[in-house]
N, C-alpha and C positions, 0 to 999 in steps of 0.2 A: 891621526886620532890616537891618543895615548890609551893603552890598555893596562889594567882593566878599568881605569877611571873614566874612559870615554870622553876625554877632554881634547879640544882641538889644539894641536901643537903648532900647526902653521897652515896657511892657505896660499896657493900660488895660482895666479891667472895665466893659463897657457893658451886659451882660445882654441879654435879649430875643432871643437867637439871631441875631447879626449875619450878614447875607447879602451885600448889595451894597456895593461900595466905589467911591468916585469922588474924585479929587483935582481941586479947582477953586478958584481964587481964594484960595490959601493955606489951604484948609480940606480936611480929610479927611471926606467924607460917608459915613456908615455906616447902611444900612437895617437895622432890627431886625424880623426876620420875625415873631417872636412878641410884639413890643412895640408894634406899630402906631405906629412912630416912625422918624424919621431924625435921627441925632445928628450934630453937627458937632464934630470933634476938631481940636486943634492938631497938625499933622503932626510938629512937632519934639519935642513932649513927651507927646502922647496925652491931654492935658487936654481935658475936655468944655467946649466953648464955647457950644453951644446945642443944643436939642432941639425937633423939630417933629413934631406929631401928624399922622398920615396914616391911611388906611384900613387895616384888618387885612390882614396878609400882604404887606407891601412887599418887593420883591425887587430886581432889578437897577436901577442908577441910571445916568443919562446926562445930557447937556445937550441941550435941544431946540433947534430952529433959531433961536429968538429969544435963546438964551443962558441960559435958565432951567434950574435943576436939576429933572429930571423923574424920577419913580419908578414902575416897573412895579408893578401891583397885581393880586393873584390874585382880587380881587373885581370885576374888569372895569372898571378905571379907571386913568388916569394921574394921579398926585397931584403937586402942586407945593407947595413949602414955604410959600407964602403962604396955603395952605388951599383953593385952587381945584383943580379936577379936570376931566378930560374922559373920556367913555366910551372904552373900549379893550378889548383882548383880556383874557380871564381867564388870566393866565399870569405867567411869571417874566422873560421877555426883553424888552428895549427897546433901540432904536438909532435914531440920527438920520442919515439918508442923503439927500443931494440935496434938502435943504429939507423933507423929510417925516419925521415921527416915527412909527416903526413899533413895534408891540407884537406879542406872541405870544399867540394863543389856544390853550392847550395841548390841551384836550379836544376842541375842534372841528377841530384840525389846520389852523389858518389863521393868516395874518398879517393884522393889523388896524391901520389908521392911527389915530392918536390923534384922537378925535372920531367914529370909527366909520364914516367916509364910504366907505372902501374896504376890501374883504376879498379875500384871495387864498388859495385852498386849496393845500396842499402837493401835489407830484406823486406822493408815495408815502404809504401809510397809516402815517405816523409822526407824532410829536407834538412841536411846536417848543418847545425849552427855552431856548436862548440865541440872541441876535441880536447882530450886530456889523457895522460898515461894511466893505465889501469894495472890490476894485479897480474903478475906472471908474464910481463911483457906484452900485455894486450893493450888495445886502444879503446878508450871510452868515448862514446858519441852521444851528444844531446841533439835531437832532431825535431823540428817543428812540423805540425800537421799542415795540410793545405790551407786551412784557415787557422792561423796560429792560436787565436784566443778561444776558439770553439771546438776545433777538431783534435782528436788525440794525436800526440806526437810519439816519439820513441826514444828510449835510452838503451843503448846497445854496448856490448863489448865485442871487439873484433880481434881475432887472432890472425895476424898477418902471415904467419907461417902456414897455417892450414886453410886460411880463407874463410874460417867459420865465424858466423855472427851468433850472438846470444842476446835475446831480448830481455832486458832487466826490468823495464817498466814502460808504461804508455801514458804519461801525464800530458795535459795540455800545455803547450808553450814551454817546454823545458829549456831554460836559457843557459844553464851551465851544469856541468857534471864534474866531479872530482872524486878521488879516492883518498880516504884518510882513516887510518887506524883499524881497518877491518879487512885486511888482506886475506884472501882465501889461501889457507896453508895446505889444504889437501881435500880430496873428495873421494868417496867410494859409494858404489851402489849396494845397498843393503836391503834385502827383502822387497816386498811390493806394497806394503801398507803400514809403514812405521808410524807409531803413535807416541812413543816414549823413549827417552834416553837418559842414562846416568853415567857418571864417570867414577872409576875406582879412586880410592884415597891417594894412591901413588901416582895417579894421572896417566897410567900406562894402558888402560883398557876402558873402552866405552861399551856399554850394554844397551841393546836396542830391542824394544818390543815390536814385533811385526804382527799386527792384529789379525787380519783375515786369514792368513795361512796358519796362524797359531804357533809361530816360531819366536825364539829369543836368540839373538846373536851376541857374540863377544868380538869386538873389533880392536886390534892393537893400535895404540897411539904413540908417536905421530904417523907411523907407517901406513895406517888405514888398511890393514890386512885382516881378514876374518880369522879369528883364533878358533872359534867353534860355533856351531849352530845346534840348538836343542829344540825339538818339537814338543810343545807342551799342550797344544790345542786350546780351546776355550776362549779365544780372543784375548791374549795377554794385554794388560792395560797399564797397571802401576808397577813400578820397580823400586826396590830399596836394597841397599847393601848394609848389612848389619851382622856383626859377630861371625864373620867369615861365611856368611850365607847371602845369596842373591834371592830375595823374596819377589815373587811375581804374582800379581792378582790376575785371575782369569775371569773376565767380565761375563762371558757366556757360560762359564764352568762352575760358578758358585764355589770357588776354591782359591786358596793361596798356596802356590808351590814354593818349596825351598830348593834352590839349585846350588851346586858347587860352582863358585865363580871361576875356578881354574879350568873346569872341564865341561860345565853345563849339565852334569849328571843330576837327575832328580834325587834329592835326599829325603824329602818328606812332602806331604800334601795335607792341607787343612781345609775342612769344609766351613764355609761361611754363607751368609745370606746371599740371595741372587743379586747380581750387579755390583760386585766389589770393584772399586776404582782405585784412587790414589792410596798410597801407603806411607806411613810415617812412624816415628817412635813417640809415644806419649810421654808426659812428664815423669812417669815412674820407670821409663825404660822399656815398656812393653811395645811390641809391634801392633799398630792399630790400622784398620782398613776402613776407608770411607765407603758407605753403602748407599746406593740409590733407593733403598727401601726404608730409609729414615733411621739408620742405626750405625754406630761404630762397632765393628766386630774385632774381637781379639782371637788369637790363634788357640787359646785354651777353651774356646767355645762360649765365652761370656760376651756380652754386648751392652751398649748404652744407647738410649735414644739420642738422635742427632738430626742433622739436616738431611733432606732427600737430595743427594747430589754427589759430585765426583771429587771435590776438593777437600783436603784435610791438612792441617799444620799445627804444630805445637809451638806456642809463643808465650814467654813469660810465665810458665807454669800452668797455662791453660791450653786445652786441646780444642781447636776451632774446626768446624765443618761448614760446608756450603749447602744452603737450601736453594737449589737452582730455580725452581718454579716460583717460590715465594720471594726471590731476590733478597735473601737474608743470610746473615752469618749466624751460626748456632753453636753454642758450646756443647761438648759431649756431656750428655745428661740432660740437655735441653733447658738449663736454668736461665740462660741468657740469650737473647736474640738482638740483632742489630740490622735494620734495613739499610740497603745501599742508598747512596745519595742521588742516584740516577736510575731511571727505569731500565736497568740491564740485569743480567742473570749470571751470578758468580759461578765460574767453572773451576778455576785453579786457585789454590791458596799456597802461600809460602812465607817463611819467616822473613821479616824486613829489618831495617836498621833501627837501633834503639828500642827493641822490644815491640816493634809494630808488626802488623800483619799485612802482607801484600795480597792483593786480590786481582785476578784477571777475569773480567766479566764480559759475556757476549751480549750483543744487541738483540732486539726482537727477531730480526732476520740476520743470522750470524754472519752471512757472507756479504751482506750489503749495508746493514745499519751499523753506525758507530757503536762500539762497545765501550768498556772503561777499564782502566788500570788504576787502582787506588792503594793507598796505605791507610791503615786503620789503627788508631791508638785505643786499645781496650780499656785503659785507665780513664781517659777523658771522654771516650766515645766519639772522638773527632775523626772524620774522614778527610783525606787529601787526594784530589784527582791528579794523577801523574800523566795520563795520556788517554786518548780516546780513539784507538785504532779499531779497524774492523776485525772481528773474530780473533781476539787475543787468546791463544790457546794455552800459554804458560807464561809465568813471571817468576823471576828469581833474583836474588841479591848475591853479587860476588864483589868483594872488596867494597869500593865506594860507588859501584854502578848497579843500577837495576836494569835487567835485561828482559825484554818482552818478545815472545814469538808472535808477531802480528801476522797471522796466517792469511787473513782476508786482504791485507795490504801488500802481501808478498815482500815482507822485509822483517828485520829484527831491529827493535828499538834499543838504544843504549842511553839510559837516562842518568845523568851525573851532574851534580852541582846546579840543578835547575835548567840544564841544557839537554836537548834530545838529539842524538845522532841516529841516522838511518844506516844500518849495516845490511849486508847480504841482499842488496836490491834485486828484486825479481824472484827471490827464493820463497816458496810457500812453506815457511817455517811452522812446524807443528809442535816441536819439542826442542828444548835447549838444555845444555848442561855445561857448567863452567869447569875448566881444567886449569886451576891456578898454577900447578906444577909446570905445565908447558906454556902457560900464558895464552891459552886459546879458549874460544867458545865453540863447543860442539853443537852444530845445528842439524836437526833432522828435518828433512823436507818431504812433504807428501801433498801433491797437487790435488788429489781427489778426496782428501779427508773431509 
């Protein structure tokens, strides 16, 4: 199939229930599950170049650590095209990771190294179907539930060095898993209730708001080491870097503090209405704070009527706020309102591409009902639905990609060119910040938010 045109380039009849595919050394290798063979095809024409007999039930194909083509076998062996084999799991999956060739033993719910020297039982009563290399030398596993169509399965990462499993997701009948474009570059434990993160302009520091303890952290990037911790109290919520100041809204403190980004020292504090939330810069360059009491507050003590909500963003010379309960967008001053196209409740706002506004909106029950991620064109009044994850806590645009912290679905969505990728599977993402300098996305995880 040609891409992106999606036109058929050729069709080749091989028979035998083709199952696994591998491109290697200018050959397309195809395992024939009912044919006890692996065929070699010419990728350009589909012409059969060779056929190799293997044990009955050959499944997935990979390249072993020595560079040889290896085929998973449901008869409990790994087969090679030269006729040799090694004992292995009775299953379909196979992957080479960190110099070790792993196979899946479906019925025993185990991972087995080729040769059978090492076995590792899965952490849940599910059955491994597909294996793939994961980040940092880990192994990714897609495992089916007892009843594959109705029972939850499991998607795991496995560290062969430590023997540790990590559960990434529990969908029904996960048929395949792979890693692409979202490798975990580092991780650090910061606070106990993180709710917001931003990154400095030079990309060298991430600032994190830790709500319940009332702390703000500075974490160096990419080393992920704590540079400082500042106790501000009052449930810090919104963060903004502006004019060599780190502005922090205190949701329970009716204030906005100014901190020194280099040290965390408090430089000033400004009283605002109860429930200050997200912070931005308005079209005139003034720091503006969203308020859950229906106003936008400025640090000079002035305010404007606005939505009763948490989100605020300046787009195309207009300052927009979110009215959570009324499911509306409201301009600062209240002169214009726009109802959302679905019965969901706007939580976060951000500038989008082409002068649009991005909206992350929660469903009626934020943890279980689908929410919505939209772009809104204030000139035409048109909405566009980008995604409908559960509990999308934040949305932002970086380069040509829209990122969404899909907290309820335990993942980050990367939306680009009409396609959506799922990153950070299993991570209860509550806040995100792009770091173009390092080429990474900083993800703040909070399972109990």
